[in-house]
Backbone as JSON, one array per atom type, in Angstrom:
{
  "sequence": "MTTLLYQTDSYLKKFSAKVIKLTANAHAVLRDQTAFYPGGGGQVYDKGIIEFNGNKSILKRAKYSPDGILHILEEGETLPEVGSEITGILDWDRRYKVMRTHTAMHILCGTIFRDYGALVTGGDMEPLKGRMDFEFKNLTKDLVAVIESAINKEVTAARDVNVAIQPREKALKIPDLIRTKINLLPLHIKEIRTIEIVGLDLQADGGTHVNNTSEVGTIHITDYKSKGKINKRLYIELEP",
  "N": [[-64.67, 22.95, -76.82], [-64.89, 24.2, -73.44], [-64.22, 27.34, -72.49], [-61.96, 28.4, -69.81], [-62.76, 30.42, -67.55], [-61.76, 30.78, -64.89], [-59.07, 30.23, -64.96], [-57.55, 32.58, -65.44], [-58.85, 34.52, -64.04], [-59.38, 34.2, -60.94], [-61.1, 35.62, -59.24], [-63.6, 35.99, -60.14], [-66.9, 36.03, -59.71], [-69.38, 35.86, -60.7], [-70.92, 35.13, -63.9], [-71.5, 34.88, -67.52], [-72.81, 32.66, -69.78], [-73.24, 30.51, -72.67], [-75.34, 27.76, -73.23], [-74.26, 24.82, -74.7], [-74.68, 22.19, -74.85], [-76.7, 19.5, -73.5], [-76.86, 16.9, -71.05], [-78.7, 14.63, -70.54], [-79.0, 12.06, -68.87], [-76.85, 12.46, -66.96], [-77.91, 14.53, -65.68], [-76.87, 17.09, -66.62], [-75.03, 20.08, -67.75], [-73.53, 21.47, -70.6], [-71.27, 24.2, -71.13], [-70.18, 27.25, -73.02], [-68.35, 28.61, -71.8], [-66.75, 28.95, -68.46], [-66.75, 29.84, -64.8], [-66.56, 28.04, -62.88], [-64.65, 25.75, -60.98], [-63.64, 22.34, -61.67], [-62.54, 20.69, -60.08], [-59.71, 18.76, -59.2], [-56.0, 17.96, -59.21], [-55.68, 17.95, -56.56], [-57.36, 19.88, -55.66], [-60.68, 20.73, -54.38], [-63.85, 20.52, -56.18], [-65.84, 23.26, -57.41], [-68.96, 24.99, -56.06], [-72.29, 26.06, -56.68], [-74.86, 28.38, -58.2], [-77.0, 28.24, -60.96], [-78.79, 30.47, -63.07], [-81.45, 31.07, -65.24], [-83.78, 32.29, -67.45], [-85.47, 33.06, -65.38], [-85.34, 31.02, -63.61], [-83.69, 29.21, -61.01], [-81.29, 27.03, -60.5], [-79.67, 24.64, -58.48], [-76.07, 23.89, -58.34], [-74.68, 21.15, -58.26], [-72.14, 20.07, -58.65], [-69.16, 20.78, -60.65], [-67.34, 19.4, -63.46], [-64.68, 17.49, -65.11], [-65.08, 16.41, -68.6], [-64.69, 14.77, -71.76], [-65.74, 16.55, -73.64], [-65.66, 19.03, -72.31], [-66.21, 21.19, -69.79], [-68.64, 19.79, -67.47], [-71.68, 20.73, -66.02], [-73.03, 19.56, -63.3], [-76.19, 19.28, -62.26], [-78.27, 19.45, -59.33], [-80.59, 16.84, -58.61], [-83.81, 16.83, -59.95], [-83.78, 19.61, -60.31], [-84.34, 22.22, -62.7], [-83.48, 21.87, -66.13], [-81.78, 24.01, -68.45], [-82.37, 25.12, -71.91], [-80.79, 24.16, -74.77], [-78.5, 26.46, -76.32], [-79.58, 28.54, -74.91], [-79.05, 31.43, -72.76], [-77.25, 31.53, -69.94], [-76.54, 32.54, -66.38], [-73.97, 32.06, -64.24], [-73.16, 31.68, -60.73], [-70.88, 31.75, -58.34], [-70.51, 29.62, -55.25], [-69.37, 31.79, -53.43], [-67.92, 32.13, -50.78], [-67.31, 29.48, -50.26], [-65.34, 28.99, -52.32], [-63.35, 31.0, -52.03], [-62.26, 30.42, -49.51], [-61.29, 28.22, -50.44], [-59.46, 28.93, -52.28], [-57.6, 30.42, -50.8], [-56.66, 28.31, -49.13], [-55.22, 26.67, -51.22], [-53.19, 28.41, -52.12], [-51.98, 28.47, -49.59], [-50.95, 25.88, -49.49], [-49.08, 25.95, -51.36], [-47.31, 27.73, -50.55], [-46.31, 26.33, -48.4], [-45.14, 24.02, -49.84], [-43.4, 25.41, -51.27], [-41.54, 26.77, -49.41], [-40.69, 24.46, -48.06], [-39.23, 23.25, -50.25], [-37.27, 25.06, -50.99], [-35.8, 25.36, -48.54], [-35.09, 22.77, -47.75], [-35.13, 21.07, -50.06], [-37.03, 19.09, -50.53], [-39.18, 17.24, -52.42], [-42.61, 16.99, -53.51], [-44.95, 14.3, -52.81], [-47.44, 13.89, -52.56], [-50.8, 14.96, -52.06], [-53.8, 16.78, -50.64], [-56.91, 18.75, -50.32], [-59.39, 20.55, -48.68], [-61.87, 23.26, -48.04], [-60.07, 25.31, -46.04], [-58.19, 23.39, -44.85], [-55.92, 20.94, -45.32], [-53.58, 18.43, -46.5], [-50.16, 17.63, -47.13], [-47.7, 15.7, -48.6], [-44.34, 14.73, -48.46], [-41.01, 13.81, -49.7], [-39.24, 13.19, -47.51], [-36.79, 12.66, -45.22], [-36.06, 12.92, -42.48], [-38.18, 14.01, -39.84], [-39.15, 15.94, -37.29], [-40.77, 16.96, -34.06], [-39.78, 19.52, -33.28], [-38.61, 20.42, -35.8], [-41.0, 20.62, -37.39], [-42.12, 22.79, -36.05], [-40.34, 24.99, -36.66], [-40.7, 24.93, -39.41], [-43.32, 25.66, -39.45], [-43.14, 28.38, -38.54], [-41.56, 29.57, -40.54], [-43.21, 29.48, -42.83], [-45.38, 30.96, -42.24], [-43.97, 33.4, -41.94], [-43.75, 33.96, -44.85], [-46.4, 34.43, -45.47], [-47.12, 36.89, -44.06], [-45.12, 38.47, -45.48], [-46.2, 39.33, -47.59], [-46.41, 38.49, -50.3], [-46.84, 38.85, -53.85], [-49.06, 36.96, -55.92], [-48.74, 35.48, -59.0], [-50.06, 34.56, -62.27], [-49.4, 32.92, -65.11], [-49.78, 31.69, -68.59], [-48.27, 29.69, -70.8], [-46.46, 28.34, -73.68], [-45.96, 24.84, -73.92], [-43.37, 23.82, -74.25], [-41.75, 25.88, -73.84], [-42.33, 26.53, -70.87], [-41.77, 24.21, -69.68], [-38.79, 24.4, -69.64], [-38.17, 25.96, -67.51], [-36.52, 26.01, -64.37], [-36.78, 23.39, -62.06], [-39.64, 23.53, -62.43], [-41.75, 21.61, -62.09], [-43.06, 20.27, -59.16], [-43.69, 17.71, -58.21], [-42.86, 14.33, -57.39], [-43.31, 12.69, -59.56], [-44.02, 13.68, -62.8], [-46.89, 14.94, -63.61], [-48.2, 16.01, -65.75], [-50.23, 15.68, -68.56], [-49.16, 14.59, -71.89], [-50.84, 15.65, -74.11], [-51.31, 18.13, -73.37], [-50.81, 21.35, -74.42], [-50.36, 23.92, -73.66], [-49.01, 25.38, -70.79], [-50.07, 26.39, -67.44], [-48.78, 28.44, -65.07], [-48.0, 29.2, -61.63], [-46.9, 31.6, -59.71], [-45.33, 32.62, -56.95], [-44.09, 35.46, -55.78], [-40.4, 35.59, -55.44], [-40.7, 33.48, -54.1], [-41.58, 30.95, -55.03], [-42.22, 29.06, -57.92], [-44.33, 27.17, -59.94], [-46.01, 24.73, -62.04], [-49.47, 24.51, -62.46], [-52.85, 24.19, -62.17], [-54.99, 25.23, -60.77], [-57.01, 27.37, -58.57], [-56.13, 30.56, -57.02], [-55.21, 32.92, -54.5], [-54.4, 36.67, -54.63], [-52.33, 37.49, -53.2], [-50.01, 36.63, -50.84], [-50.72, 37.7, -48.27], [-53.33, 37.36, -47.88], [-53.74, 34.92, -47.13], [-53.66, 34.31, -44.43], [-53.07, 33.22, -41.03], [-51.32, 30.31, -40.9], [-51.55, 26.94, -39.47], [-49.73, 24.13, -38.56], [-51.02, 21.31, -37.79], [-50.57, 18.73, -37.37], [-48.25, 15.93, -38.01], [-47.1, 13.11, -39.89], [-45.51, 9.88, -40.3], [-45.41, 8.39, -43.46], [-44.0, 6.3, -44.42], [-40.48, 5.29, -45.14], [-39.04, 7.46, -46.24], [-41.11, 9.19, -46.63], [-43.0, 11.65, -45.51], [-45.9, 13.23, -43.9], [-47.63, 16.36, -43.73], [-50.2, 18.24, -42.01], [-52.15, 20.78, -42.5], [-54.1, 23.75, -41.23], [-56.15, 26.52, -41.69], [-57.04, 29.77, -40.53], [-60.4, 30.89, -40.04]],
  "CA": [[-64.24, 23.01, -75.36], [-65.29, 25.02, -72.48], [-63.31, 28.34, -72.01], [-61.99, 28.24, -68.31], [-62.47, 31.78, -67.04], [-60.95, 30.83, -63.6], [-57.52, 30.41, -65.04], [-57.19, 33.89, -65.8], [-59.55, 35.41, -63.07], [-59.82, 33.47, -59.85], [-62.05, 36.32, -58.39], [-64.87, 35.98, -61.03], [-67.99, 35.21, -58.78], [-70.58, 35.73, -61.56], [-70.55, 35.18, -65.36], [-72.71, 34.66, -68.47], [-72.38, 31.61, -70.84], [-74.32, 30.05, -73.52], [-75.41, 26.2, -73.38], [-74.04, 24.17, -75.95], [-75.07, 20.71, -74.78], [-77.39, 18.73, -72.34], [-76.44, 15.47, -70.8], [-79.85, 14.47, -69.61], [-78.77, 11.07, -68.01], [-76.12, 12.79, -65.92], [-78.57, 15.89, -65.42], [-75.8, 17.98, -66.71], [-75.15, 21.24, -68.79], [-72.12, 21.76, -71.08], [-71.23, 25.6, -71.5], [-69.16, 27.47, -73.87], [-67.3, 29.0, -70.8], [-67.26, 28.78, -67.11], [-65.75, 30.17, -63.88], [-66.63, 26.87, -61.84], [-63.6, 24.87, -61.13], [-64.19, 21.19, -62.03], [-61.85, 19.73, -59.24], [-58.27, 18.21, -59.71], [-54.82, 18.58, -58.7], [-55.94, 17.98, -54.91], [-58.42, 21.02, -55.31], [-61.95, 20.52, -54.66], [-64.76, 21.45, -57.24], [-66.71, 24.46, -57.15], [-70.42, 24.66, -56.11], [-73.19, 27.45, -56.87], [-76.16, 28.27, -58.81], [-77.08, 28.9, -62.4], [-79.81, 31.21, -63.4], [-81.76, 31.24, -66.64], [-85.43, 32.31, -67.7], [-86.33, 33.18, -64.16], [-85.06, 29.9, -62.75], [-82.29, 29.17, -60.19], [-80.88, 25.72, -60.31], [-78.41, 24.47, -57.72], [-75.04, 23.27, -59.15], [-74.24, 19.99, -57.37], [-70.57, 20.27, -59.0], [-68.43, 20.94, -61.98], [-66.66, 18.13, -63.57], [-64.22, 17.34, -66.58], [-65.4, 15.54, -69.41], [-64.09, 14.83, -73.0], [-66.25, 17.65, -74.37], [-65.47, 20.21, -71.78], [-66.55, 21.01, -68.2], [-69.91, 19.44, -67.33], [-72.06, 21.26, -64.82], [-74.06, 18.77, -62.86], [-77.32, 20.05, -61.34], [-78.95, 18.55, -58.16], [-81.71, 15.95, -59.11], [-84.94, 17.49, -59.78], [-83.56, 20.88, -60.79], [-84.77, 22.4, -63.96], [-82.33, 22.04, -67.11], [-81.91, 24.94, -69.44], [-82.33, 24.55, -73.28], [-79.37, 24.21, -75.61], [-78.58, 27.58, -76.9], [-80.06, 29.48, -74.0], [-77.85, 32.17, -72.15], [-77.44, 31.41, -68.38], [-75.78, 33.17, -65.33], [-73.36, 31.16, -63.24], [-73.02, 32.28, -59.46], [-70.37, 30.8, -57.48], [-70.54, 29.8, -53.79], [-68.09, 32.35, -53.06], [-67.43, 31.85, -49.47], [-66.47, 28.24, -50.15], [-64.27, 29.26, -53.22], [-62.49, 31.87, -51.57], [-61.63, 29.59, -48.6], [-60.2, 27.21, -51.17], [-58.21, 29.8, -52.92], [-56.7, 30.74, -49.56], [-55.98, 27.07, -48.63], [-54.45, 26.15, -52.05], [-52.11, 29.23, -51.78], [-51.06, 28.04, -48.31], [-50.24, 24.56, -49.87], [-47.87, 26.35, -52.3], [-46.28, 28.41, -49.62], [-45.67, 25.19, -47.86], [-44.2, 23.28, -50.52], [-42.25, 26.26, -51.92], [-40.8, 26.76, -48.3], [-39.68, 23.11, -47.87], [-38.37, 22.94, -51.31], [-36.19, 26.13, -50.73], [-35.05, 25.11, -47.46], [-34.64, 21.22, -47.48], [-34.91, 20.45, -51.33], [-37.99, 17.93, -50.72], [-40.19, 17.04, -53.55], [-44.01, 16.69, -53.05], [-45.31, 13.04, -53.24], [-49.04, 13.62, -52.77], [-51.58, 16.04, -51.42], [-55.16, 16.89, -50.91], [-57.35, 19.83, -49.6], [-60.53, 21.18, -48.76], [-61.8, 24.6, -47.52], [-59.42, 25.72, -44.74], [-57.4, 22.51, -44.27], [-55.15, 20.28, -46.25], [-52.42, 17.52, -46.25], [-49.1, 17.52, -48.18], [-46.77, 14.54, -48.49], [-42.88, 15.15, -49.06], [-39.89, 13.0, -49.89], [-38.57, 13.89, -46.48], [-36.21, 11.64, -44.37], [-36.33, 12.97, -40.96], [-39.1, 14.98, -39.43], [-39.37, 16.06, -35.79], [-41.69, 18.07, -33.59], [-39.04, 20.6, -33.32], [-38.49, 20.83, -36.91], [-42.21, 21.22, -37.9], [-42.36, 24.13, -35.64], [-39.56, 25.75, -37.54], [-41.39, 24.88, -40.7], [-44.64, 26.44, -39.52], [-42.71, 29.78, -38.38], [-41.15, 29.97, -41.7], [-44.41, 29.57, -43.83], [-46.04, 32.23, -41.75], [-43.04, 34.63, -42.49], [-44.0, 34.09, -46.22], [-47.74, 35.0, -45.46], [-46.62, 38.28, -43.72], [-44.12, 39.19, -46.29], [-47.21, 39.71, -48.44], [-45.88, 38.38, -51.77], [-47.71, 38.78, -55.03], [-49.23, 35.51, -56.62], [-48.9, 35.89, -60.51], [-50.51, 33.66, -63.08], [-49.04, 32.91, -66.68], [-49.81, 30.75, -69.17], [-47.2, 29.74, -71.85], [-46.27, 27.12, -74.5], [-45.44, 23.68, -72.94], [-41.9, 23.72, -74.55], [-40.81, 27.09, -72.99], [-42.61, 26.37, -69.65], [-40.81, 23.14, -69.07], [-37.39, 24.93, -69.7], [-38.11, 26.58, -66.19], [-35.93, 24.94, -63.51], [-37.75, 22.71, -61.03], [-41.29, 23.79, -62.42], [-42.69, 20.28, -61.56], [-42.46, 19.83, -57.8], [-44.12, 16.68, -57.76], [-41.96, 13.51, -57.73], [-43.51, 12.48, -60.8], [-44.47, 14.6, -63.69], [-48.14, 14.46, -63.91], [-48.71, 16.76, -66.83], [-50.43, 14.6, -69.51], [-48.55, 14.95, -73.02], [-51.52, 16.26, -74.97], [-51.46, 19.58, -72.84], [-49.93, 22.0, -75.21], [-50.0, 25.24, -72.82], [-48.99, 25.29, -69.39], [-50.41, 27.54, -66.79], [-47.99, 28.7, -63.93], [-48.39, 30.0, -60.41], [-45.55, 32.27, -59.25], [-45.28, 33.31, -55.49], [-42.98, 36.25, -56.29], [-39.73, 35.4, -54.49], [-40.55, 32.15, -53.33], [-42.1, 29.61, -55.53], [-42.96, 28.98, -59.39], [-44.59, 25.8, -60.42], [-47.2, 24.21, -63.02], [-50.64, 24.66, -61.6], [-54.36, 24.59, -62.76], [-56.15, 25.74, -59.68], [-57.24, 28.87, -58.09], [-55.26, 31.24, -55.82], [-55.51, 34.4, -54.15], [-53.53, 37.49, -55.31], [-51.14, 37.86, -52.33], [-49.8, 35.88, -49.62], [-51.34, 38.3, -46.87], [-54.81, 37.06, -47.83], [-54.06, 33.42, -46.7], [-54.02, 34.24, -43.04], [-52.14, 32.44, -40.35], [-51.21, 28.56, -41.19], [-51.21, 26.15, -38.51], [-49.46, 22.85, -38.85], [-51.73, 20.53, -36.79], [-50.13, 17.3, -37.16], [-47.35, 15.28, -38.92], [-46.98, 11.62, -39.69], [-44.68, 9.08, -41.08], [-46.08, 7.46, -44.37], [-42.86, 5.49, -45.02], [-39.04, 5.38, -44.76], [-38.78, 8.9, -46.61], [-42.18, 9.85, -47.13], [-43.71, 12.27, -44.39], [-47.15, 14.05, -44.17], [-48.06, 17.29, -42.98], [-51.42, 18.64, -42.0], [-52.41, 22.43, -42.16], [-55.31, 24.29, -41.06], [-56.22, 28.2, -41.8], [-58.05, 30.53, -39.64], [-61.68, 31.31, -40.68]],
  "C": [[-64.7, 24.1, -74.64], [-63.95, 26.12, -72.08], [-63.14, 28.4, -70.47], [-61.56, 29.61, -67.9], [-61.75, 31.66, -65.63], [-59.44, 30.5, -63.74], [-56.98, 31.64, -65.29], [-57.81, 34.89, -64.78], [-60.1, 34.44, -62.04], [-60.94, 34.04, -59.07], [-63.33, 36.5, -58.96], [-65.93, 35.32, -60.25], [-69.09, 34.98, -59.61], [-70.25, 35.84, -62.86], [-71.63, 34.75, -66.02], [-72.09, 33.59, -69.22], [-73.61, 31.16, -71.38], [-74.25, 28.29, -73.4], [-75.26, 25.52, -74.62], [-74.24, 22.69, -75.97], [-75.72, 20.28, -73.54], [-76.94, 17.46, -72.21], [-77.57, 15.03, -69.83], [-79.6, 13.33, -68.45], [-77.79, 11.68, -66.81], [-76.94, 14.24, -65.34], [-77.56, 16.93, -65.38], [-75.8, 19.02, -67.75], [-73.6, 21.36, -69.18], [-72.23, 23.36, -71.5], [-70.14, 25.96, -72.32], [-67.98, 28.16, -72.95], [-67.85, 28.96, -69.45], [-66.16, 29.19, -66.14], [-65.8, 29.05, -62.8], [-65.41, 26.03, -62.07], [-63.97, 23.52, -60.98], [-63.39, 20.06, -61.03], [-60.57, 19.13, -59.95], [-57.09, 18.9, -59.24], [-54.86, 18.79, -57.1], [-56.87, 18.98, -54.64], [-59.72, 20.55, -55.31], [-62.84, 21.05, -55.73], [-65.64, 22.32, -56.5], [-68.3, 24.09, -57.04], [-71.02, 26.06, -56.45], [-74.44, 27.32, -57.28], [-76.1, 28.79, -60.17], [-78.55, 29.5, -62.46], [-80.18, 31.36, -64.72], [-83.44, 31.29, -66.62], [-86.25, 32.43, -66.37], [-86.02, 32.12, -63.24], [-83.8, 29.92, -61.95], [-82.18, 27.78, -60.11], [-79.75, 25.79, -59.62], [-77.26, 23.53, -58.35], [-74.55, 22.2, -58.04], [-72.67, 19.91, -57.44], [-70.22, 20.29, -60.45], [-67.47, 19.76, -62.05], [-66.07, 17.94, -65.03], [-64.93, 16.34, -67.31], [-64.73, 15.73, -70.84], [-64.49, 16.13, -73.91], [-65.96, 18.99, -73.75], [-65.8, 19.99, -70.24], [-68.05, 20.81, -68.24], [-70.28, 20.1, -66.04], [-73.33, 20.52, -64.39], [-75.02, 19.49, -61.9], [-77.94, 19.07, -60.4], [-80.2, 18.11, -59.08], [-82.96, 16.84, -58.86], [-84.93, 19.09, -60.25], [-83.73, 21.11, -62.29], [-83.53, 22.53, -64.87], [-82.59, 23.08, -68.17], [-81.8, 24.38, -70.82], [-81.13, 24.87, -73.81], [-79.67, 25.67, -76.39], [-78.96, 28.75, -76.12], [-78.78, 30.24, -73.2], [-78.22, 31.88, -70.57], [-76.38, 32.2, -67.53], [-75.24, 31.99, -64.39], [-72.94, 32.0, -62.08], [-72.22, 31.4, -58.59], [-70.85, 30.91, -56.0], [-69.34, 30.43, -53.5], [-67.22, 32.23, -51.86], [-66.57, 30.53, -49.51], [-65.2, 28.35, -51.08], [-63.14, 29.96, -52.55], [-61.74, 31.1, -50.42], [-60.67, 28.55, -49.41], [-59.04, 27.7, -51.7], [-57.04, 30.13, -51.76], [-55.92, 29.39, -49.15], [-54.99, 26.63, -49.97], [-53.19, 27.06, -52.05], [-51.3, 28.93, -50.61], [-50.4, 26.82, -48.6], [-49.0, 24.91, -50.63], [-46.85, 27.02, -51.61], [-45.44, 27.48, -48.83], [-44.7, 24.45, -48.57], [-43.03, 24.13, -51.07], [-41.15, 26.52, -50.84], [-39.9, 25.72, -48.27], [-38.83, 22.91, -48.88], [-37.1, 23.64, -51.16], [-35.34, 25.86, -49.64], [-34.41, 23.68, -47.23], [-34.63, 20.54, -48.95], [-35.96, 19.14, -51.42], [-39.04, 18.12, -51.62], [-41.75, 16.69, -52.68], [-44.27, 15.25, -53.49], [-46.8, 12.88, -53.12], [-49.62, 14.98, -52.03], [-53.14, 16.09, -51.57], [-55.64, 18.08, -50.14], [-58.69, 20.09, -49.74], [-60.74, 22.57, -47.88], [-60.98, 24.65, -46.25], [-58.46, 24.58, -44.34], [-57.07, 21.76, -45.56], [-54.07, 19.52, -45.62], [-51.57, 17.65, -47.26], [-48.14, 16.35, -47.8], [-45.41, 14.95, -49.07], [-42.16, 13.89, -48.87], [-38.9, 13.42, -48.77], [-37.99, 12.88, -45.5], [-36.56, 11.61, -42.91], [-37.23, 14.29, -40.64], [-39.59, 15.07, -38.2], [-40.42, 17.12, -35.57], [-41.16, 19.4, -33.72], [-39.03, 21.33, -34.78], [-39.86, 21.31, -37.75], [-42.52, 22.51, -37.2], [-41.43, 25.21, -36.43], [-40.23, 25.92, -38.9], [-42.63, 25.99, -40.77], [-44.04, 28.19, -39.16], [-42.24, 30.27, -39.79], [-41.97, 30.26, -42.85], [-45.13, 30.7, -43.41], [-45.17, 33.49, -41.81], [-43.32, 34.85, -44.02], [-45.59, 34.74, -46.35], [-47.43, 36.44, -45.14], [-45.85, 38.89, -44.57], [-45.11, 39.74, -47.39], [-46.76, 39.72, -49.88], [-46.93, 38.3, -52.66], [-47.76, 37.28, -55.71], [-49.46, 35.94, -58.14], [-49.31, 34.42, -61.3], [-50.12, 33.93, -64.55], [-49.48, 31.62, -67.28], [-49.01, 30.68, -70.64], [-47.04, 28.38, -72.44], [-45.52, 26.07, -73.72], [-43.88, 23.78, -73.23], [-41.1, 24.76, -73.7], [-41.11, 26.94, -71.55], [-41.66, 25.3, -69.08], [-39.39, 23.37, -69.22], [-37.26, 25.64, -68.36], [-37.5, 25.63, -65.15], [-37.03, 24.64, -62.49], [-39.25, 23.32, -60.89], [-42.12, 22.72, -61.99], [-41.94, 20.01, -60.1], [-43.02, 18.63, -57.28], [-43.18, 15.63, -58.0], [-41.98, 12.98, -59.01], [-44.35, 13.48, -61.81], [-45.94, 14.2, -64.25], [-48.81, 15.23, -65.18], [-48.95, 15.83, -68.06], [-49.66, 15.32, -71.05], [-49.31, 15.91, -73.93], [-51.81, 17.82, -74.27], [-50.13, 20.39, -73.5], [-49.4, 23.59, -74.64], [-49.93, 24.86, -71.29], [-48.97, 26.17, -68.49], [-49.27, 27.28, -65.41], [-48.45, 29.41, -63.05], [-47.09, 30.52, -59.73], [-46.02, 32.91, -57.77], [-44.0, 34.07, -55.49], [-41.93, 36.2, -55.1], [-39.42, 34.22, -53.66], [-40.75, 30.9, -54.0], [-42.66, 29.93, -57.12], [-42.97, 27.43, -59.93], [-45.82, 25.75, -61.27], [-48.22, 24.12, -62.04], [-51.81, 25.02, -62.26], [-55.3, 25.19, -61.91], [-56.31, 27.23, -59.27], [-56.66, 29.44, -56.93], [-55.59, 32.64, -55.49], [-54.36, 35.25, -54.71], [-52.24, 37.89, -54.63], [-51.15, 37.04, -51.24], [-50.46, 36.11, -48.17], [-52.88, 37.81, -46.88], [-55.0, 35.62, -47.27], [-54.25, 33.43, -45.2], [-52.96, 33.1, -42.27], [-52.43, 30.93, -40.56], [-50.8, 27.85, -40.04], [-50.92, 24.58, -39.05], [-49.83, 22.01, -37.67], [-51.36, 19.15, -36.58], [-49.03, 16.95, -38.33], [-47.18, 13.64, -38.79], [-46.02, 10.97, -40.81], [-45.44, 8.18, -41.99], [-45.04, 6.61, -44.93], [-41.49, 5.81, -44.66], [-38.7, 6.93, -45.03], [-39.98, 9.69, -46.97], [-42.96, 10.4, -45.72], [-44.91, 13.2, -44.78], [-47.21, 15.13, -43.2], [-49.48, 17.89, -42.97], [-51.54, 20.0, -41.75], [-53.85, 22.77, -42.01], [-55.27, 25.83, -41.07], [-57.37, 28.59, -40.76], [-59.33, 30.8, -40.46], [-61.52, 32.62, -41.23]]
}
């Protein structure tokens, strides 16, 4: 399996790895370790470049597979040989925008859970924008403005964002660790990674985040919609 470097260091922009398998029909490479996020949990996948033997090949995307993380190259790009050493270089501008956005989503759901006890029923994000659904009975324009003010106070509070990986049995004893309506953690996962916004939020999460809420910048709630009797959707955008 591929060692997931991004789980312990979201700020790693460049890394070395060894090619352990090629998947020619998918034009993809399997490596022993990676800093490229493969997508999942509402977070988009990373893009970038891989370098080897003087070649530079464009990474179309990273993707989960039963053997580890596949690195799918653009059609026509040269594939490295099995056993060769490669260097991975992230599209850092895109990744950092996603990190800021992902932390903003945690600020939003942490604040709403703290103030209103509402669970998350869905969500999605792309660089600098996202949407999140909550089990929220009543949502008005005035209340949305209150929520926007509250989440931006958490940004300016400059709260540290900490990462921990611990045994599943221990992690699941943490109160309210799972903030989604349904526990989406597969039973085969024996270790659970948690993201803590100190003083605000603690939940299971596999994605990438900034180190401090001050890095997120101003969060704008741009729209809200009713998606059912008790299901409400909030849309957010961040400033560049």
